[in-house]
Biopython code that builds the backbone (N, CA, C, O; Angstrom):
import numpy as np
from Bio.PDB.StructureBuilder import StructureBuilder

atoms = [
    (1, "MET", "N", (198.470, 293.207, -18.733)),
    (1, "MET", "CA", (197.072, 293.355, -18.414)),
    (1, "MET", "C", (196.546, 294.570, -19.175)),
    (1, "MET", "O", (197.199, 295.613, -19.210)),
    (2, "ASN", "N", (195.366, 294.435, -19.783)),
    (2, "ASN", "CA", (194.824, 295.550, -20.556)),
    (2, "ASN", "C", (193.869, 296.403, -19.721)),
    (2, "ASN", "O", (193.484, 296.029, -18.613)),
    (3, "ASP", "N", (193.495, 297.564, -20.280)),
    (3, "ASP", "CA", (192.629, 298.500, -19.556)),
    (3, "ASP", "C", (191.306, 297.866, -19.150)),
    (3, "ASP", "O", (190.843, 298.055, -18.025)),
    (4, "LYS", "N", (190.702, 297.118, -20.056)),
    (4, "LYS", "CA", (189.395, 296.514, -19.777)),
    (4, "LYS", "C", (189.478, 295.582, -18.564)),
    (4, "LYS", "O", (188.589, 295.596, -17.713)),
    (5, "THR", "N", (190.518, 294.791, -18.484)),
    (5, "THR", "CA", (190.699, 293.870, -17.367)),
    (5, "THR", "C", (190.920, 294.634, -16.072)),
    (5, "THR", "O", (190.370, 294.271, -15.032)),
    (6, "MET", "N", (191.717, 295.686, -16.130)),
    (6, "MET", "CA", (191.977, 296.474, -14.924)),
    (6, "MET", "C", (190.704, 297.160, -14.414)),
    (6, "MET", "O", (190.469, 297.209, -13.207)),
    (7, "VAL", "N", (189.891, 297.682, -15.320)),
    (7, "VAL", "CA", (188.640, 298.327, -14.926)),
    (7, "VAL", "C", (187.702, 297.289, -14.305)),
    (7, "VAL", "O", (187.087, 297.547, -13.270)),
    (8, "ALA", "N", (187.594, 296.124, -14.932)),
    (8, "ALA", "CA", (186.727, 295.068, -14.402)),
    (8, "ALA", "C", (187.199, 294.605, -13.024)),
    (8, "ALA", "O", (186.382, 294.411, -12.123)),
    (9, "ASP", "N", (188.488, 294.431, -12.858)),
    (9, "ASP", "CA", (189.031, 294.018, -11.565)),
    (9, "ASP", "C", (188.788, 295.087, -10.501)),
    (9, "ASP", "O", (188.473, 294.770, -9.354)),
    (10, "THR", "N", (188.934, 296.346, -10.886)),
    (10, "THR", "CA", (188.695, 297.445, -9.946)),
    (10, "THR", "C", (187.241, 297.463, -9.503)),
    (10, "THR", "O", (186.958, 297.606, -8.314)),
    (11, "LEU", "N", (186.312, 297.319, -10.452)),
    (11, "LEU", "CA", (184.890, 297.291, -10.098)),
    (11, "LEU", "C", (184.564, 296.112, -9.183)),
    (11, "LEU", "O", (183.796, 296.254, -8.232)),
    (12, "THR", "N", (185.139, 294.971, -9.467)),
    (12, "THR", "CA", (184.913, 293.796, -8.623)),
    (12, "THR", "C", (185.402, 294.053, -7.205)),
    (12, "THR", "O", (184.718, 293.721, -6.238)),
    (13, "GLY", "N", (186.577, 294.640, -7.084)),
    (13, "GLY", "CA", (187.127, 294.947, -5.766)),
    (13, "GLY", "C", (186.279, 295.953, -5.007)),
    (13, "GLY", "O", (186.005, 295.772, -3.821)),
    (14, "ILE", "N", (185.867, 297.008, -5.687)),
    (14, "ILE", "CA", (185.046, 298.035, -5.047)),
    (14, "ILE", "C", (183.708, 297.443, -4.606)),
    (14, "ILE", "O", (183.240, 297.723, -3.503)),
    (15, "ASN", "N", (183.099, 296.637, -5.452)),
    (15, "ASN", "CA", (181.819, 296.029, -5.090)),
    (15, "ASN", "C", (181.961, 295.150, -3.851)),
    (15, "ASN", "O", (181.069, 295.122, -3.003)),
    (16, "GLY", "N", (183.068, 294.438, -3.745)),
    (16, "GLY", "CA", (183.325, 293.627, -2.555)),
    (16, "GLY", "C", (183.486, 294.491, -1.314)),
    (16, "GLY", "O", (183.004, 294.139, -0.237)),
    (17, "GLU", "N", (184.169, 295.628, -1.469)),
    (17, "GLU", "CA", (184.329, 296.546, -0.344)),
    (17, "GLU", "C", (182.981, 297.084, 0.121)),
    (17, "GLU", "O", (182.732, 297.205, 1.320)),
    (18, "LEU", "N", (182.114, 297.404, -0.834)),
    (18, "LEU", "CA", (180.791, 297.916, -0.474)),
    (18, "LEU", "C", (180.004, 296.889, 0.344)),
    (18, "LEU", "O", (179.315, 297.249, 1.299)),
    (19, "VAL", "N", (180.108, 295.628, -0.028)),
    (19, "VAL", "CA", (179.436, 294.563, 0.730)),
    (19, "VAL", "C", (179.995, 294.518, 2.148)),
    (19, "VAL", "O", (179.238, 294.453, 3.116)),
    (20, "ARG", "N", (181.304, 294.552, 2.266)),
    (20, "ARG", "CA", (181.928, 294.484, 3.591)),
    (20, "ARG", "C", (181.572, 295.699, 4.449)),
    (20, "ARG", "O", (181.335, 295.556, 5.648)),
    (21, "PHE", "N", (181.531, 296.893, 3.847)),
    (21, "PHE", "CA", (181.125, 298.073, 4.607)),
    (21, "PHE", "C", (179.708, 297.882, 5.148)),
    (21, "PHE", "O", (179.447, 298.180, 6.314)),
    (22, "GLY", "N", (178.803, 297.395, 4.322)),
    (22, "GLY", "CA", (177.433, 297.155, 4.766)),
    (22, "GLY", "C", (177.375, 296.192, 5.935)),
    (22, "GLY", "O", (176.613, 296.396, 6.880)),
    (23, "GLU", "N", (178.178, 295.146, 5.873)),
    (23, "GLU", "CA", (178.223, 294.174, 6.971)),
    (23, "GLU", "C", (178.757, 294.815, 8.245)),
    (23, "GLU", "O", (178.200, 294.614, 9.324)),
    (24, "MET", "N", (179.832, 295.584, 8.122)),
    (24, "MET", "CA", (180.439, 296.203, 9.303)),
    (24, "MET", "C", (179.506, 297.244, 9.926)),
    (24, "MET", "O", (179.378, 297.318, 11.148)),
    (25, "ILE", "N", (178.863, 298.038, 9.088)),
    (25, "ILE", "CA", (177.962, 299.080, 9.588)),
    (25, "ILE", "C", (176.837, 298.459, 10.402)),
    (25, "ILE", "O", (176.494, 298.953, 11.476)),
    (26, "SER", "N", (176.270, 297.388, 9.895)),
    (26, "SER", "CA", (175.138, 296.771, 10.592)),
    (26, "SER", "C", (175.549, 296.034, 11.859)),
    (26, "SER", "O", (174.698, 295.739, 12.699)),
    (27, "GLN", "N", (176.826, 295.733, 12.015)),
    (27, "GLN", "CA", (177.266, 294.934, 13.152)),
    (27, "GLN", "C", (177.903, 295.742, 14.277)),
    (27, "GLN", "O", (178.193, 295.189, 15.338)),
    (28, "THR", "N", (178.125, 297.029, 14.069)),
    (28, "THR", "CA", (178.760, 297.812, 15.133)),
    (28, "THR", "C", (177.727, 298.593, 15.926)),
    (28, "THR", "O", (176.743, 299.086, 15.375)),
    (29, "GLU", "N", (177.960, 298.696, 17.208)),
    (29, "GLU", "CA", (177.095, 299.489, 18.071)),
    (29, "GLU", "C", (177.698, 300.865, 18.350)),
    (29, "GLU", "O", (177.001, 301.768, 18.811)),
    (30, "ASN", "N", (178.979, 301.022, 18.074)),
    (30, "ASN", "CA", (179.669, 302.282, 18.315)),
    (30, "ASN", "C", (179.226, 303.284, 17.238)),
    (30, "ASN", "O", (179.545, 303.123, 16.060)),
    (31, "GLN", "N", (178.491, 304.315, 17.660)),
    (31, "GLN", "CA", (177.918, 305.265, 16.704)),
    (31, "GLN", "C", (178.979, 306.061, 15.952)),
    (31, "GLN", "O", (178.788, 306.385, 14.780)),
    (32, "GLN", "N", (180.085, 306.377, 16.602)),
    (32, "GLN", "CA", (181.153, 307.119, 15.929)),
    (32, "GLN", "C", (181.782, 306.247, 14.837)),
    (32, "GLN", "O", (182.025, 306.711, 13.723)),
    (33, "LEU", "N", (182.039, 304.991, 15.169)),
    (33, "LEU", "CA", (182.583, 304.062, 14.174)),
    (33, "LEU", "C", (181.584, 303.849, 13.045)),
    (33, "LEU", "O", (181.965, 303.824, 11.874)),
    (34, "LYS", "N", (180.312, 303.697, 13.388)),
    (34, "LYS", "CA", (179.270, 303.501, 12.372)),
    (34, "LYS", "C", (179.250, 304.671, 11.395)),
    (34, "LYS", "O", (179.155, 304.477, 10.183)),
    (35, "GLN", "N", (179.340, 305.902, 11.938)),
    (35, "GLN", "CA", (179.324, 307.086, 11.081)),
    (35, "GLN", "C", (180.560, 307.136, 10.185)),
    (35, "GLN", "O", (180.462, 307.485, 9.009)),
    (36, "THR", "N", (181.711, 306.793, 10.735)),
    (36, "THR", "CA", (182.951, 306.761, 9.945)),
    (36, "THR", "C", (182.840, 305.737, 8.824)),
    (36, "THR", "O", (183.227, 306.013, 7.689)),
    (37, "LEU", "N", (182.319, 304.564, 9.135)),
    (37, "LEU", "CA", (182.157, 303.520, 8.120)),
    (37, "LEU", "C", (181.185, 303.958, 7.032)),
    (37, "LEU", "O", (181.391, 303.654, 5.857)),
    (38, "LYS", "N", (180.131, 304.667, 7.413)),
    (38, "LYS", "CA", (179.174, 305.167, 6.411)),
    (38, "LYS", "C", (179.839, 306.180, 5.482)),
    (38, "LYS", "O", (179.591, 306.178, 4.276)),
    (39, "GLN", "N", (180.684, 307.043, 6.044)),
    (39, "GLN", "CA", (181.405, 308.011, 5.211)),
    (39, "GLN", "C", (182.348, 307.298, 4.250)),
    (39, "GLN", "O", (182.456, 307.662, 3.079)),
    (40, "MET", "N", (183.027, 306.280, 4.764)),
    (40, "MET", "CA", (183.941, 305.503, 3.904)),
    (40, "MET", "C", (183.158, 304.777, 2.812)),
    (40, "MET", "O", (183.599, 304.715, 1.664)),
    (41, "ARG", "N", (182.000, 304.229, 3.168)),
    (41, "ARG", "CA", (181.161, 303.560, 2.175)),
    (41, "ARG", "C", (180.705, 304.541, 1.100)),
    (41, "ARG", "O", (180.705, 304.213, -0.086)),
    (42, "ASN", "N", (180.315, 305.749, 1.517)),
    (42, "ASN", "CA", (179.873, 306.752, 0.548)),
    (42, "ASN", "C", (180.993, 307.120, -0.421)),
    (42, "ASN", "O", (180.751, 307.272, -1.619)),
    (43, "GLN", "N", (182.210, 307.264, 0.086)),
    (43, "GLN", "CA", (183.351, 307.550, -0.788)),
    (43, "GLN", "C", (183.593, 306.388, -1.748)),
    (43, "GLN", "O", (183.902, 306.594, -2.922)),
    (44, "CYS", "N", (183.450, 305.185, -1.247)),
    (44, "CYS", "CA", (183.631, 303.990, -2.074)),
    (44, "CYS", "C", (182.571, 303.943, -3.174)),
    (44, "CYS", "O", (182.871, 303.594, -4.316)),
    (45, "GLU", "N", (181.325, 304.297, -2.823)),
    (45, "GLU", "CA", (180.248, 304.322, -3.821)),
    (45, "GLU", "C", (180.530, 305.348, -4.909)),
    (45, "GLU", "O", (180.264, 305.095, -6.084)),
    (46, "MET", "N", (181.066, 306.503, -4.529)),
    (46, "MET", "CA", (181.401, 307.519, -5.525)),
    (46, "MET", "C", (182.493, 307.012, -6.467)),
    (46, "MET", "O", (182.448, 307.269, -7.670)),
    (47, "SER", "N", (183.467, 306.294, -5.922)),
    (47, "SER", "CA", (184.525, 305.709, -6.754)),
    (47, "SER", "C", (183.938, 304.671, -7.704)),
    (47, "SER", "O", (184.305, 304.614, -8.878)),
    (48, "GLN", "N", (183.028, 303.856, -7.191)),
    (48, "GLN", "CA", (182.401, 302.829, -8.013)),
    (48, "GLN", "C", (181.637, 303.463, -9.174)),
    (48, "GLN", "O", (181.714, 302.991, -10.309)),
    (49, "GLU", "N", (180.903, 304.531, -8.884)),
    (49, "GLU", "CA", (180.146, 305.217, -9.928)),
    (49, "GLU", "C", (181.063, 305.798, -10.994)),
    (49, "GLU", "O", (180.744, 305.748, -12.182)),
    (50, "GLU", "N", (182.192, 306.344, -10.582)),
    (50, "GLU", "CA", (183.151, 306.921, -11.531)),
    (50, "GLU", "C", (183.771, 305.832, -12.415)),
    (50, "GLU", "O", (183.864, 305.997, -13.632)),
    (51, "ILE", "N", (184.184, 304.748, -11.817)),
    (51, "ILE", "CA", (184.768, 303.651, -12.604)),
    (51, "ILE", "C", (183.726, 303.050, -13.535)),
    (51, "ILE", "O", (184.032, 302.722, -14.681)),
    (52, "TYR", "N", (182.501, 302.905, -13.052)),
    (52, "TYR", "CA", (181.405, 302.402, -13.890)),
    (52, "TYR", "C", (181.179, 303.313, -15.096)),
    (52, "TYR", "O", (180.995, 302.836, -16.216)),
    (53, "ARG", "N", (181.194, 304.631, -14.860)),
    (53, "ARG", "CA", (181.012, 305.598, -15.952)),
    (53, "ARG", "C", (182.122, 305.439, -16.993)),
    (53, "ARG", "O", (181.860, 305.446, -18.196)),
    (54, "ILE", "N", (183.346, 305.298, -16.526)),
    (54, "ILE", "CA", (184.483, 305.107, -17.439)),
    (54, "ILE", "C", (184.304, 303.821, -18.243)),
    (54, "ILE", "O", (184.530, 303.798, -19.453)),
    (55, "ALA", "N", (183.898, 302.759, -17.564)),
    (55, "ALA", "CA", (183.703, 301.472, -18.244)),
    (55, "ALA", "C", (182.631, 301.580, -19.331)),
    (55, "ALA", "O", (182.799, 301.040, -20.424)),
    (56, "ARG", "N", (181.545, 302.269, -19.037)),
    (56, "ARG", "CA", (180.482, 302.451, -20.044)),
    (56, "ARG", "C", (180.967, 303.294, -21.206)),
    (56, "ARG", "O", (180.712, 302.961, -22.364)),
    (57, "GLU", "N", (181.667, 304.388, -20.910)),
    (57, "GLU", "CA", (182.152, 305.280, -21.967)),
    (57, "GLU", "C", (183.098, 304.559, -22.918)),
    (57, "GLU", "O", (183.072, 304.806, -24.124)),
    (58, "ARG", "N", (183.919, 303.683, -22.393)),
    (58, "ARG", "CA", (184.904, 302.980, -23.211)),
    (58, "ARG", "C", (184.355, 301.689, -23.831)),
    (58, "ARG", "O", (185.056, 300.996, -24.568)),
    (59, "GLY", "N", (183.106, 301.383, -23.523)),
    (59, "GLY", "CA", (182.498, 300.180, -24.090)),
    (59, "GLY", "C", (182.927, 298.900, -23.405)),
    (59, "GLY", "O", (182.747, 297.813, -23.955)),
    (60, "TYR", "N", (183.495, 299.009, -22.205)),
    (60, "TYR", "CA", (183.928, 297.830, -21.455)),
    (60, "TYR", "C", (182.760, 297.155, -20.762)),
    (60, "TYR", "O", (182.829, 295.976, -20.415)),
    (61, "TYR", "N", (181.679, 297.911, -20.560)),
    (61, "TYR", "CA", (180.521, 297.385, -19.857)),
    (61, "TYR", "C", (179.265, 297.837, -20.571)),
    (61, "TYR", "O", (179.092, 299.023, -20.851)),
    (62, "VAL", "N", (178.395, 296.896, -20.864)),
    (62, "VAL", "CA", (177.105, 297.207, -21.460)),
    (62, "VAL", "C", (176.042, 296.696, -20.493)),
    (62, "VAL", "O", (175.920, 295.488, -20.288)),
    (63, "PRO", "N", (175.274, 297.604, -19.900)),
    (63, "PRO", "CA", (174.279, 297.169, -18.916)),
    (63, "PRO", "C", (173.149, 296.383, -19.573)),
    (63, "PRO", "O", (172.897, 296.502, -20.772)),
    (64, "ALA", "N", (172.488, 295.590, -18.766)),
    (64, "ALA", "CA", (171.325, 294.842, -19.250)),
    (64, "ALA", "C", (170.228, 295.835, -19.614)),
    (64, "ALA", "O", (170.221, 296.971, -19.139)),
    (65, "SER", "N", (169.317, 295.402, -20.448)),
    (65, "SER", "CA", (168.212, 296.276, -20.831)),
    (65, "SER", "C", (167.301, 296.509, -19.626)),
    (65, "SER", "O", (167.266, 295.718, -18.684)),
    (66, "MET", "N", (166.573, 297.609, -19.688)),
    (66, "MET", "CA", (165.659, 297.960, -18.602)),
    (66, "MET", "C", (164.544, 296.922, -18.496)),
    (66, "MET", "O", (164.079, 296.387, -19.502)),
    (67, "ALA", "N", (164.132, 296.652, -17.279)),
    (67, "ALA", "CA", (163.030, 295.715, -17.046)),
    (67, "ALA", "C", (161.733, 296.347, -17.537)),
    (67, "ALA", "O", (161.540, 297.560, -17.449)),
    (68, "THR", "N", (160.860, 295.508, -18.048)),
    (68, "THR", "CA", (159.551, 296.002, -18.475)),
    (68, "THR", "C", (158.675, 296.214, -17.247)),
    (68, "THR", "O", (158.991, 295.727, -16.162)),
    (69, "LYS", "N", (157.588, 296.932, -17.419)),
    (69, "LYS", "CA", (156.645, 297.152, -16.330)),
    (69, "LYS", "C", (156.116, 295.817, -15.821)),
    (69, "LYS", "O", (155.943, 295.628, -14.617)),
    (70, "GLU", "N", (155.863, 294.903, -16.734)),
    (70, "GLU", "CA", (155.356, 293.584, -16.344)),
    (70, "GLU", "C", (156.370, 292.826, -15.489)),
    (70, "GLU", "O", (155.997, 292.169, -14.517)),
    (71, "GLU", "N", (157.644, 292.915, -15.846)),
    (71, "GLU", "CA", (158.685, 292.245, -15.062)),
    (71, "GLU", "C", (158.798, 292.851, -13.661)),
    (71, "GLU", "O", (158.945, 292.132, -12.674)),
    (72, "VAL", "N", (158.729, 294.171, -13.590)),
    (72, "VAL", "CA", (158.790, 294.848, -12.297)),
    (72, "VAL", "C", (157.584, 294.464, -11.449)),
    (72, "VAL", "O", (157.724, 294.169, -10.262)),
    (73, "ASP", "N", (156.400, 294.466, -12.059)),
    (73, "ASP", "CA", (155.179, 294.084, -11.339)),
    (73, "ASP", "C", (155.272, 292.652, -10.829)),
    (73, "ASP", "O", (154.849, 292.360, -9.711)),
    (74, "HIS", "N", (155.820, 291.765, -11.643)),
    (74, "HIS", "CA", (155.961, 290.355, -11.240)),
    (74, "HIS", "C", (156.876, 290.238, -10.023)),
    (74, "HIS", "O", (156.556, 289.523, -9.074)),
    (75, "VAL", "N", (157.999, 290.929, -10.046)),
    (75, "VAL", "CA", (158.930, 290.873, -8.915)),
    (75, "VAL", "C", (158.269, 291.439, -7.660)),
    (75, "VAL", "O", (158.417, 290.886, -6.571)),
    (76, "ARG", "N", (157.546, 292.537, -7.817)),
    (76, "ARG", "CA", (156.844, 293.117, -6.658)),
    (76, "ARG", "C", (155.840, 292.118, -6.083)),
    (76, "ARG", "O", (155.693, 292.002, -4.866)),
    (77, "GLN", "N", (155.164, 291.412, -6.956)),
    (77, "GLN", "CA", (154.168, 290.437, -6.508)),
    (77, "GLN", "C", (154.866, 289.282, -5.774)),
    (77, "GLN", "O", (154.388, 288.825, -4.736)),
    (78, "VAL", "N", (155.983, 288.822, -6.310)),
    (78, "VAL", "CA", (156.712, 287.701, -5.713)),
    (78, "VAL", "C", (157.223, 288.053, -4.316)),
    (78, "VAL", "O", (157.158, 287.233, -3.401)),
    (79, "VAL", "N", (157.731, 289.272, -4.159)),
    (79, "VAL", "CA", (158.287, 289.662, -2.864)),
    (79, "VAL", "C", (157.257, 290.331, -1.963)),
    (79, "VAL", "O", (157.570, 290.733, -0.843)),
    (80, "GLY", "N", (156.018, 290.449, -2.460)),
    (80, "GLY", "CA", (154.935, 290.977, -1.634)),
    (80, "GLY", "C", (154.983, 292.463, -1.404)),
    (80, "GLY", "O", (154.575, 292.936, -0.343)),
    (81, "LYS", "N", (155.477, 293.224, -2.383)),
    (81, "LYS", "CA", (155.602, 294.678, -2.239)),
    (81, "LYS", "C", (154.663, 295.402, -3.187)),
    (81, "LYS", "O", (155.097, 296.306, -3.900)),
    (82, "GLU", "N", (153.414, 295.038, -3.215)),
    (82, "GLU", "CA", (152.470, 295.722, -4.106)),
    (82, "GLU", "C", (151.809, 296.890, -3.458)),
    (82, "GLU", "O", (150.991, 297.563, -4.084)),
]
sb = StructureBuilder()
sb.init_structure("model")
sb.init_model(0)
sb.init_chain("A")
sb.init_seg("    ")
for serial, (resi, resn, name, xyz) in enumerate(atoms, 1):
    if name == "N":
        sb.init_residue(resn, " ", resi, " ")
    sb.init_atom(name, np.array(xyz, "f"), 0.0, 1.0, " ", f" {name:<3s}", serial, name[0])
structure = sb.get_structure()
């Protein structure tokens, strides 16, 4: 397995964990557990950002181009957030 594949697999795994943390946080009523899950999610987000930075630096990931003002305005109009 090469570095690019390992980085991509790691990002995929972390992104899945972030989704699961969000689900768990919203479903628990125990405030202590909720706070612990939020801390774990924050640590996971920091890891994701670090791996993403490495992927960009090594050319493993090229982000999509920035949306134009018109595209952003269109999305806002569609979702009713003007």
